[in-house]
N, C-alpha and C positions, 0 to 999 in steps of 0.2 A: 566287625562282621555285620553285614546287612541281614536284616530279618524280614521275611515276607510280611506284607500287610494286605488286608482285604481292601480292594478299591472297586468302586462302582464302575461297571463297564461303560456307562454313559459318560464318565469323566475322562475317557481315554480317546485322544485324537490319533487316528491312524493316517500317517502321511500317504499321499496318493501312490507313491512309488511302490508301496507294499502290495497294492492290488494287482500289479503286474506279475507278482510271484505266486498268486493264489493257485493252490493245487487242491481241488475239491476232494480227491481220493485221500489225500493226507489229512484233511480236516475230518473226514469221516472216520478214518483210522484212529486219530487222536480222540475224537468224541467217544468212540467205543471204549477206548482205554480209560478215559475219564469216568465213564459210566461204571466200569468194572472196579477201578482202583482209586478214583478221585484224581484231582490235579496234583501231580507229583512235583512238577517243575514250575516255579513261578515265572511269569513274564518279566521283562525289564522295561521300566518306564522312567521318564525324567520329568521333572516339573517344567511346565511351560507357562505361558501367560494365561492364568485362569483355568488351566486344565493340565492333564498329563499327556505326554507324547510317547507313543510306542517306540521302543528302541529294539527289542527282540521278543519273539514269541507270537508272531502274527498268526500262525496256524493254530496255536493253543487258544488264542483269543477268539478266533473264528469258530473253533470247536465249541467253546463255552457259549458263544452267541447262538450257535445252532441248537444247543441243548436248552436254550431259554434261560440261562443263568443271568443274574443281575450283578454279581460280583465275581472278582477274580483275584487270585493270589498274585502279588507283584512285588518286585524289588525296586525301590526308588533309587536309581543310580545318579551319579553326578550330572549336573545340568551343563548345558553347552551354551555359550554366549555367541550371538551372531553379530 
């Protein structure tokens, strides 16, 4: 079973396709929840070349960025070869 690890937000690459799905209201709602209860669900990332690549959890990541956090709880899932 995968265990969450703390990852520096700066080490995470967000593919451009995620920006098209940004919902600011959702980010605000998640940020409020994180302020009240902390981050409950880790994002999913995979190892890329010299960095991590976001797989799932775009709005959670954006909420933590908005809150000024430097690290995020993440699950490192299997890598994909291109």
